[in-house]
Phi, psi and omega in degrees: 000123183288148182293145175303140180265131180281141179263152186238139166239117183258123183251122178235169179221148180229173173077292187224158173279167183059034181271355172109029174298314179300318177290318181299319175302306181307315180291322175300312179303315178303315184295316180294319180290325181293344174271357179097009181264150174274119182245157168217171189228155161225133176253121171258121180251125181287341192292156188280338170313142178291320176205170182281010190291332176264008177271151173296134170308333176296329183281321194219017183071193185295159167267124183260131182250135180262171184300325183276014172083024175276131172267118189232177178295147178299339180296334174302325177301311176306307184305314180291326181287332186264350181222183176262005175302132174242115192259166181225185176309328188288349186267358179231109183243135181244163166307308183305316180292322178294309184293326178301316182291319184292316179301316175308314179290325176295319181300329181272358175083012187292345178264014169054044175084355185290153174288120187279126180229166179297321172242118013260353196287316179290311183297323179296317173303316179296315181296317181298321181291316176304315182293318178295321177290342189245356181305129178101343186273155174286317184226130176247128175256117186247115180259125181259126184288168178075195184241151173302136184105340173295134185293324181293335180272356183309309182303315177296320180292321176297320175292329176291316178309312183292322186289320181300312182300313189291324183293320175103165196298319186268010182236004179210144177222135177260121174250119178252124180264131187217171187245131172246085191281155176262126182252107183298328179294324180273338185069032182200157174291142181247127179261352186303311178307319175294320178299310183295326180293317178293321179302318175299321173292321181288332181289333175264010174095013188240112172272118178294138180266333179224134175247125169265109184265107177290129181202153180271001181208157183303150175268127173298165173296323178296320176296319181294322182294314178304312183297319180301311179305318187267353181251348179062036175239132185303151186295326177289347175266004173260110191255135174275122175242090184283150173301141180233144177298331183224131184308321189276013168276340192298321175300316177297313175309311179293319176305311176304327174280000181068028186291323181291323181295317182299315180299320183288323177295319180293323181269005178058045184253129179254121183209171174285167173292141187294145174264099184267000179307314183300319178296316181298326177286330174298308182297321181301302184301324180291314193276334183227059178292153191250359190242021175088200187234136168255127178263108180253129175268123170260114187257101188213185182254348185246036187287348182276358172227105188298328178297346175298336184230047188290319188284325174304306180307310185294324179295322179292328178294317180300317183289331171297310182307315181292333180261007178054039176226167174272131175260109178266114185261131176242118183269124190241124175286116185305327181302323182297336187270004186271357182277353171136180187293328180299318177293317181300317183289320177298324180276321193252357184299333179264010183280143176272337182206157180225133179233132172251111183271187182285169179170184186223147170091158187289329192298132173083002182298320182291323180298315180299313182293328177291323177293318176300315181291326175298316177292323174294314185284331178268356178078023181275126177312136183226137177226121175252125184243122182061245180305330177296327172286320181300316180287332175299319180294319182293319178303314176297318181293322179289316195256343179246312177275354170079016181275095184301133175066020175304141187200180169265148180296339178294331183254331183210083182302339185270355183272169172297115188265091177286346167237134189222162175294130177305139179309319184290348177266356186283344177258004187282134179244318181283142186272326186288127171058034180239006180279176165282109192237147168095193191281128181225148182283151176222139173249137183260154179273127185304135182085357179284166176292325182294318181290324171300317178294318176287330192066027185200164177240006175224120184223174181225129180224165184262134187240159173201085184199163175247338185250155185215163173306133184273114180303335178299341183252015184302304189293320183295326184271317173299328175296339175262007176109002181280129180266118176272095185269351174211136180225171173288157181306336177269004175066008183278327182253131175274122182255330179216151177224158179202170175233140175283157174067020174236146183312311179191106179221100196224139174227147181219140183285337189263176180253092183283345175297338178290350183246000183284139178227151182306324186261355177213070183295148185290127183303329178291325173287321176296323183285320176302305186291331178294318181292323169298323178288330176288325177296314179295325179290319182294316179299313181295324180293313182299318177297319175292327179293321176291322176292328179289323179290334180275341187291139178298132178277145181278141183245131179265120181261000000 
């Protein structure tokens, strides 16, 4: 019996970058999965870096980490949040990774003396890896990063052209995401950017089958017909992809445009009608929460590019949905908090909860420590992730345990290092893919806040770090009240800390945001937002009582 043949949907983009190919691909996956199909994804990134692990978040947004320890593009986060697909290093291919593999084969003589060229050697490597990563799925959604016309993406687009031809007409579809901008001065939508984008695609041999037109208003039938005429795409395959207020509206919005029906017809797929009820519940909770608003301050150094904390932002939204409340995020540049206590109070005084996320480098560290101290002393719910946990330990060591100048060895090797470089990291020289990466087990202390939140004492979470809690200071810190609520199974690594007698003060060495989903929010975020909601409710009640007590009483004569 022959193996099942995977069908392909190739997603490309034109006109501008960040046009929404990743969310479109994830939403298509969600729609097909809602029909009972098994989907998987591959992201093809044209940059020459082997992976984004050494890139600044300002360059490429967050680095998403998979269970097997791959540092990948943030779009893999979209794929995992929108579907049940669990991805690996095989699901993110870069130009650097492909060329590295081909050059290694050439050095070993595997090409039998042939002149190694882009075609066929590079394109064959791309095709082989795409097929390997997608084997066994009903449908594979393959997204090509960047925009059509970029010189660095040409080998990937050529490989896609070949794959589409080899798969056959009913086994592969090209979905092109493009822009139809509204020009205010002219008072009309303009189709020319889409026409030129499709023209570029056709010049490299790929005729788009479906156009997803990004727009801030619905496309009229006449506009769709005009795009169809100049793009050689049937009018019913020209889809309006309107801006949405909530990311999780997108699957329903594309379903309303019949995108999943059209794709299934084109791919000759017979399936059930999609069950959209779970997505409708998520959107309903997001758009009409019944329990008010929680104001969360995210104190970090990459706050000027929101994609730097993409999974974190979404995990907080998921927690808001779970608590039936709105989460209002304020991004605070930690450097701004280094000017003193007055600035900390002015910036954070209205916050219901404070979160310090992960990061690298010394810039803004003292501001983060000030924010942590403020949260601890004022009883404001606090959540520290990775570096955020490490700095919570530093703050506690300085101001509670009395360890003067306590710090992390990352920032001051001469100070008492309550956070130190992991022993296995001390001989490492290469920066890429050398951290403690991927899923590791953690054992939680029974009765701790962490164990209560998880409802379990054994968990697995994803990591990305080089520094750890220094065990030389365990007794000094626990003796002053720091609770080590999670450790590695062998007890050697501290994975979670918390404080007793505080509404919510929790830190974790791992990145729980990477496993949060809209329909399965992460328990640590759910518990954190709940604590913030309880504080917001208590503060509002106190304010009402104060206003009531100050109101003049009526006097009866």
